[in-house]
N, C-alpha and C positions, 0 to 999 in steps of 0.2 A: 504494500500500500504506500502511496506517495506521501512523504512527510511534508509539513508546511514549509514554505520558503522562509529561512531565517530573516529576522529583521535586519535592516541596513545598519551597519555600524556607525557610530558618531564620527563625523569628519575628523575630529581631533585625534581619535584613535588611529585612523588611517595615516594621518601625518606622522604620528609618533612611530607607527609600525614601519612606515617607509624609511624613516631615518635610521632604523635598525633592522632592516629586513633580512640581513645576513644571519640573524639569530633565529630564523624560522625553522620549522620542523624539517628534518632531513629529506623525507621523500619528496617534498614539494619544492624542488629547486628551480623548476624550469618548464617551457612549452612551445613547440612548433612541429608539425608533422604533416605538412603537405607532401604529396608523393609525386615522383617523376613518372615518366612513361615507362612501360615495360621494356623498351628497347635499351639494351646495355650498350650504349655508344658514346657519342660526344658528351662533353661536360655540360652542354646546354640542356641535355635531357634530364639532368638532376635538378630537383627543387633547391631553392636557396638554402645554404647551410648544410647540405647533404652530400654524400658521396665521398670518394677518396681524396678529392682536391677542392673542397668548397672555397668559394671566394669569400674572404673575410673583410667586412667594412672597417673603417676606422672606429676606434672606441668612442662611444658617446659620452659626453660630460653630463651626468645626471645629478642635479641638485637634490631631487627627490626620486628615489628608485621606483620602478614600476610596481604597482600592486593592482592586479586585475583578477578578481575571484570569480570562479564559476560556482555559485552556491550549491551545496550538496542537498539534493531533495529526495533521492532514491527513485526507484521505478514505480510507476503506477501499476495497478493490477493488470497482469498480462504483458507488461512492458518488457522490452529486451533490446539489446544492441542490434545493429544492422550488419549483416555479413556481406562481404563483397560478392559480386556476381558469380554464380556457380556454386555458392556455398549457403549453408543454413546454420543457424545458431539456436541451441536449445539449452535449458537449464539442466546442469548436471546435479547441482545441489543448491537449495535455497536456505534462507534463514540462518546463515552463518554470522559470526561476530567479527567483522573487519578482517576478512581473509586476505592474506598477503602473498605467501609463497607456497609452492606446491612441490611435492616429491612423489613420483611414481615408484611403487615398490615392485619387486620382481614377480609377486603373485598377482599383480593387477590392482591392488589396493592403492588408494591415493591419500597421502598425508597433506593436510593443509594447516599452516600456521595462522592461527587467529590471534592477532597481535597489534600493538600500537606502541607509541613511545612510552618510556618509563615515566612515572609521575615526577613532576617538577614543581617545586614550591614557587608560587607567584610572589615576587618581591617588590612589586611596584606597578605603576601605570603601564610601563613598557611590557611587562609580562602579562598583564591583563589584556592589553591590546593583542598580543600574539595569541593568547588563549582564545580570544573571541574570533580571530581570523581562522585559527585552526578548526574551531567548531563549525564555522560557516562553510569551510571547505571540506568538511567531513573527516578531519584528522584529529578531532578533539575527544573522541570517545576513549574511555579507559581501556587498557589492554586486557584482553581475556587471558593472556599468558597461557595459552592452551594450543596443543596440536590435536586436531581431530582426524579421524579416519573415515574415509568415504569408500564404500564398496558397491560396485555394480556387478553383482554375481551373474545376473541373467543376460548381460551384454546388451541391454536395450538403450544404453546411453544415459541412464538416470541412476544415481546412487540410491539404492533402496535402504542401505544401512549407513547411519552416521553415528559414530561414538566418540566420546571424549577419550582420546588415545593416551595423551600424556599431559598432565596438568601441573600447576604450581611452578611454571617456568618464569623467566624474567625477560619479557619482550623478545620472545624467540623469533628468529628470522631464517637463517640458513639451516638446512638439514642435509644430512648425508648418511647413507646406509653402507656399511662395510661389513660383509659377512653377517654375523649375528650381533652387530653393534650399531646402534643408531646414535649419531652425533648431532647435537643441536647447538647452533651458535646463538646464545643469548646476547643481550645488549652489552654484557661485561665479561663473558666467559664462554668457552666451549665446554659442553658437558656431554656425558654419554650414558646410555642405558642399554641393557641387554634386550635383544629383540628376538622373538620367535615367529617364524613365518605363519601368517594367518591369525596372529593375536589381534584382538580388538581393543585391548587396553593394557597399559603398563602402569603398575602401581609402585614399583621400586623407585627409590630416590635417585635422581641423577647424580653422577659422580663428576667432579670437575676434572677436566683434562688440561686446560690452560686458561690463564687470565687473558682478557682482551681490554684494550683501552676503553674506559668507561668514565666514571666520575660524575661529579655534580653537573658539569656542562653537557658532555656527551652529545654535542650538536648533531652529528650524524650517528644516530644510535643503531641503525640497521647494520647487521653483520652478515653479508653473503658468505656462502661456504660451498665448496665442492671437494670431493676426495680425488686423489690420483687414481689411475686405472688399477694399480696394484694394491691400493688401500694403505700404503705405508706413509702417506702424507696427506694432510688437510690444508686447503688453501682458503684463507679468509680475507674478504674485502673489508677494509676499515676506512670509513670516511673521515674527512677533516673535522676539526673542531671550530671552524670558522669559514667565512667566505674566502678571504685572501690573507690568512694569518694575521688578522688585526689583533688577535689576542697574544701574539708573540709565538715564536717557533717552539718555545718550551711547552706550550699547550698542545703541540702537534706531534709529540713523541709517538712514534709507531703509527701515526695516522696518515691518511691519504696514501694508503699502501695496500698491497696484498702481502699478507704474512703466510709463511709456510710453517706448519706445526707438525711435530712428530707426535702422533696420538698415543704412543707408548710412554715416552718420557715427558711429554708436555712441553718440550723445548720449542722455542720460536726463533725464526730468523726472518729478516727482511727479504722478500722475494722480488718485489718491484715497488717503486715509489713514485710520487708526483701525480697520483691518480686522485683527483679531489674527492670523489665519492663513488667507488666501484660497487654498485648496488646489486649486481648479479654476475655470477661466474659460471662458465660451462666449458667443456672440452669439445673440440672439433678437429678431426684429423690429427690427433696427438698433440695439439697445441691448446694452451689455456687462453680463453677469451673472456673479456669483461665488457659490460656496458657501464659508462661513467657519466655522472652528473657533473657538469663543469660549473665555473664560477658565474656570479651574477653582477649586476649593476654596471655593465659596460654597454648597455643598450639592448633593444629588442632582438637584434640579430647577432649578438655575441654573448657567450662563446658557444659554438656548437657542442652539444653533448655528443658522445661518440661510442662506437663499437670498436674494440681493438684487441689484437692478440697481445698477450702479456708476456714480455720477455724476462727471463731470469736476470736480475740485476738491472733491469731497465728503469730509466727515469723519464717521466712523462710531463714534466714541467711545473706542476703546481708547487708553490704558489707563484713562482717567479715568472713563468711564461705560459702561454697557451698555444695549442696547435703547433707544437714544435718550438720555434725560437721567437715567437711574438711576445715581446716583453710586456709584462703588466706593470706599468709605472707606479701603480698604487702601493706596491710592496716595497717597504723600506725597513732595513737597508736592502738595497738591490743585491742580487746575487752576482758573483764574479762572472764575467763573460764565459769562462770555461765551464761553469755549471749550466748556464742556459744552452750552450752549444751541444750539451749531451742530451737535450730533451728530444724524445722520440715523437715523431709525427704519428698521430693515431691512424688506424687503417680506414675508418669510415665515419663521416659525420652524419648524425641523425637529425640535425636541425637544432637551432639554438633554443634552449629552455624547454626541451621535450620531457625531461625527467624520466628516462628509461629505468624501469625497476624490475623487469623480467627478461630472461634470455633462455631460449631453448633451441637447440639445433636439430634439424632433420637431416640426417646423413643420407646421401644417395644410396638407394637400395633398401632402406629401412621401411617398415610398414607405415603406411599413411592413408588416411581417409580423406585427404585434401586433394584438390586438382593437381595434375601433373606439373603445372607451372609453379606450384608452391612446394617443391621438393628440392632437397639438397641445398639448404640455406638456413638462415637464422630468423627465428620469430622473436619479436621484442615487444613487450608491453610498455607503452608510453603513457605514463600516469597523468601528465599535464600538471601545470602549477599556476601560481599567481604572479610570476615575474615577467610577463610579456603581454603586450597588447598588439593585436587581438589574441585572445587565448585560443590557440590551436593545439593540436595534439589530441589527447584523450582517445588514442587508437591503439590497435595492435597491428604491427607492420611485419613484412617479410623482406629480408635482404637476401637476394640470390647469391650463391657462392659457386665458384669454378676454380679448380686448381688450388683449393685450400684458402681462397681469399674472396672478399666481396667482388661481385662481377657485374653489377648493374644497379639502376635506381631501385629504391625500396618501393614496395607495393602494399596497399592497404589490404588488411584481412578482416578487421572488425572495427566498426565505428558506431556512431549514433549515441555515444555516451552523454553528449551535451545536447540539450533540446533547443527548440527555436527561441526560447526565452533566455538562453545562455546559462541555464541551470544544469548542474551535473547530476544526471540520473545514476551514473556509475562512474568508476575510474578503474581502468585495467592495471593490474600489477603483475603477479607471477604468471608464467606460462609453462606448460608441460604437455607431453603426449601421454595418453592413456594406452593400455596394452593393445587396443585394437587400432590405434593410429589416429584417434580423434584428438584435436587440439583443445586443451583445457585452459581457461583463462580465469584467474581470480579477480574479483571485482570488489574492492574494499568499501565502496559507498553503497553499491547494490546488494552487498552481503550475499553474493552468489558466486558459484563457480559455473562458468558457461562452457559449453562444448560446441566446437565448430567442426563441421564435416562438409564434404562435397555433396551436392545434389546430383541426381541422375544425369541432368543435362548440363554438366559443369564445363561448358565449352566457351562461355563468354569471357571476355578479357577483364582483368582487374581495372576498376576505375582509375583514372589518372588525374593529375593536377589540372590538366587542360579541360577535363569534363566536370570539374567542381567549381563552385563559386570561390572567389579568393578568400582564404582564411577559413574555409569550411573545415569542421573538425570531424564530420561524420561521413560515412560511406554512402553514396547515393543508392 
């Protein structure tokens, strides 16, 4: 049932919020997701801010940072997102509590983390303003601190069983199963529990594996996680504690990184750095990939969030530079030129301020219930945010791959999350494939996991930017 539209915030609160917008909740960093044409060709085919070589405008000088909210209202009865041509979307599970990330288990069960930011004490008008905006955007609900299990035993595309699988966690986000051990990345630590195939509940207390950067600020609280193929290492994405290190680099220890953890000893080491907020990790072709939320307050069209392979020992620029060696003059003291020169250019721009939060690969030859054109590439959930006008994004997109790297403009898969009034009926987050090859999408405002599959006449082309109104966030 659709919830009432929240009241408009007082203008004074918006002004105060804008003056400190970099202190906002971590998932809501950004938004643009117009799509290029399906032809993988000239750079002109790519939408602005997207592709392997996006054109970057000059930084904008913003006295007051952009704040543009799509108020969270939820879906009306029977409402749902809109799938691109040749596909359909159906609810896999309704009535969840802020579902964020998904993990498909070997027996076909699906785990979903129902979670939100850890509680934070409001210490003044600034905190009150941020809390009000978070609530209006659908990010202010208390964390359920729970992982639930969804089971579709009869294969009809609807989970007939939902159970509270693991409770009492601390803002869980990343999940990984290695053999008979389930690892969970809480906001401040990786923990583990014993898992038995087919189990519908775990009552044993989680055991700490390793601490993660947390603390009273914990600006980017989400901790993405994936295990190595042999299970001997865990990789955890840790976001920064600020927009551009305005709290000082001491507050950024082991942040804006991917950490490698030995699950036996709990020892950690820096695997890659300079990634402002790596919100999802996945393997493809033996390489680790991440989607990253970049910095704010340089204008509507800077800086592109991105998809990139993550090189061991690699440095990706934050906070000193972006998209390789483009220096961010706001960061003082500036880094030596030798540091900036090491910054790796990301593989693929997703558009500025799109807030990618989910990543799943379909490898060529794997089972899929999607059209042929949507195989062998990356599926990404673009959450959308309040740091750009107009607010675009709020979509699930596909980036085609060839030869182990992105090979063409991204294509829309699922849209319609923002209605004609500019209200957010839902917001896509984590993505995963079920055992039969359907694409699952967690929707943390709609409190639903959606399932996307092809229809029988899946021959039509994916809609392109040229066939949509400028700034449109939904799929026609």
